[in-house]
N, C-alpha and C positions, 0 to 999 in steps of 0.2 A: 554539106551543101549550104545548110542554114548559116553556118559560121562564115563561109565564103561570101555569101550574099550580104551578110551584116558587115563584113570587112570592106565590101565595095559599096557601102551606102545603100544596099537593097536595090541596086540597078538590076534590070532584067538581064539574065545570063544567056548569051548566045542566041538571042532572038533574031538579030539582024546585024549586018556589018555597021560599025560606027561611022559617023560623019568624020571627015578629015578636020584636023585642027587648023583654023584659018587665021588665028591671031599672031602677033609678033613674037610671043615668048615661046618659040618652038623648042629651043634647047631645054628650057625649064620644063616645058610640058612633057617632052620625051623622058626626062629624068624622073618626073613624078610617075609616069606610066611604068617605067622600069622598076622603080621602088615598089609600086603597088602590085605589080605582077609578081615580083620576088616575094613579097609578103604573102600573097595567095598561095604560091608554090610551097613556101616554107610551112604554111599552115596545113596544106593538103598532105605534105610529107611528114607531118607531126613534129615540126620544129616550131612549136608554139612560142617560146620565148623570142626566137629570132623574128617570127612574124609580128609579134607584138611590138618589139623595139623598132622595127622598120616602119610599121604603120604609124606608130606614135611620132616618128621623126618627120613624117610628110607634112602635117599642118605647120610644124615649126619651120621647116624649109620654106614653105609657101609664104609664111608670115615674114621671114627674114628677106626673101627675094622682093616682096612687095615694099618692105621698109627701105631696102637699098635703092630701088628704082624711084621711090617717092623722094628720097633724099637727093637724088640726082636730078630729077625732072619735075618735081612738084606735082601739081594737079594734072599735068599732061602725061604723067607716067603711065605706062601700061601696067595693068594689074592682073594677077592670077586670081580669078574669082571662083565662086561656087559652081558656076556653069562649066568652067574649065575643069574643075576637079571631077565633076560628074562624068564629063566626056573622057577624062583620063581613066576613070574607073572602068568604063566600058571598053576602052582600048586595052586596058590591062588584062581583062578577062579573055579577050580575043587573042592575046599574045601567048596564052598558055597552050602548049601542044595538046592535040586531041587525036584520037584514033578514028578510023572510018565510021565508027558507031557514034561519034560525037561524045565520046567519053574522055575526060581529061586523062592524059597519058603522062604521068609524073613519076620519075625515079630520081636517084641520086645524081645521075649525069645531067638531068634537066636542071636540078637545083644548082649544081656546080656551074653549068654554062650560063644560067641566068644570073648567078651571083657575079661572075666575071664580067658579063655584059653590063650589068648595073654599075659595077665598080668603074668600068670604062666610061659610062655615061656621066657619072659623078665627077670623074677626072676632067672630062670634056667641059662640063659646066664650070668647074673651077677655072680652067684656062679661059673660057669665054667671058666669065665675069671679071677676071683679072685684066683681060685686054680691054673690056669696056670701061672699067674704072681708070685704067691707065690713059685711055683716050680722053676721058672726062677731065682728068687732072691736068693733062697737057693744055686743054682749052681754057680751064677756069682757075688754075692755080694762082695766077697773078691777080685776078680780080676778086676771088672769093676763097681765101685760104681756109676760113672757118668751115664752109660747106665742104670743101675737099677733104678736110681732116675728118669730118663726120662720115663722109662717104667711105673713106678708107677704113675707118673704125668698123663700120657695118660690113664692109667687104671681108675684113679679117675674121669677123665673127661668123659670117656665112661660110667662108673657106674652112674655118676650123671644124665646123659641123660636118661639112661634106668630106673633109679629110678623115675625120673619125669614122664615118661610114665606110669609106674606101679602105682604111686600115683594117677595120673589123672583117670586111668581106675578104680581103686578101689574106688575113691571118687564117681564116677558115680554109681557104684554098691551099695555103702553104702547109698547114698542118696535115691536110689530106695527102699532099705530095710526099711528105716525109715518111708516110706509111706505104708508099707505092714503090715497086721495083723499077717500073718504067713509067715515064711521064709523057703525056701527049703535049708537044710544044705549044699547041694552040690554047692550052689551058693554063699556061704560065702567067703569073701576075706581072704587073709592071716592074715590081721590085725584083722578081726572079729573073726577068729578061735582062734587067740592068746588071745584076750579079753575074749572069751567064755571059754577058757581053764582056765584062771586065776580066773574067777568067780566060776567055779566048784571045783577048788583046795581047799582041806581042810585047814583050818587055825589053 
């Protein structure tokens, strides 16, 4: 429990329901919550290297998101700040399943489901950021090519990081599937769904 509270910045655990996130960076906020919750579950399930890597990636993700939006909007850009991170930590601990006795209920299935959900969140964030940058370029490409080039460069850097997280999480899931005789279709990764769809496609 001490390690979990340290991972969450020493926020109070389970004391009360957290406030709703009210700022504009909702997709980014939900992704941070997903990553933080997965880091906690991995730690509780004794996957310490996984927990450490995920937790280390979160401040880097926040920094890159803030850099991208500052490059796009300057001083008017919305920022993910310390207050948002603290709220994300509280949301993350409330996302961990618990039994009627308020005891964390964590097993491998919880770890797998959370990994898949977090992977999907990261993919959604990639799509969201790509769309936002595309819209920005269409409006400013003719008037400020230098700014657009900088924005695209930052977007590619952020996308590469998120894609690495998605790939690692999907690799864990796919390795597990190779050892199973039967696979729950709801636990298939995006890559597995694509491959399965190709196999069923008539030739």
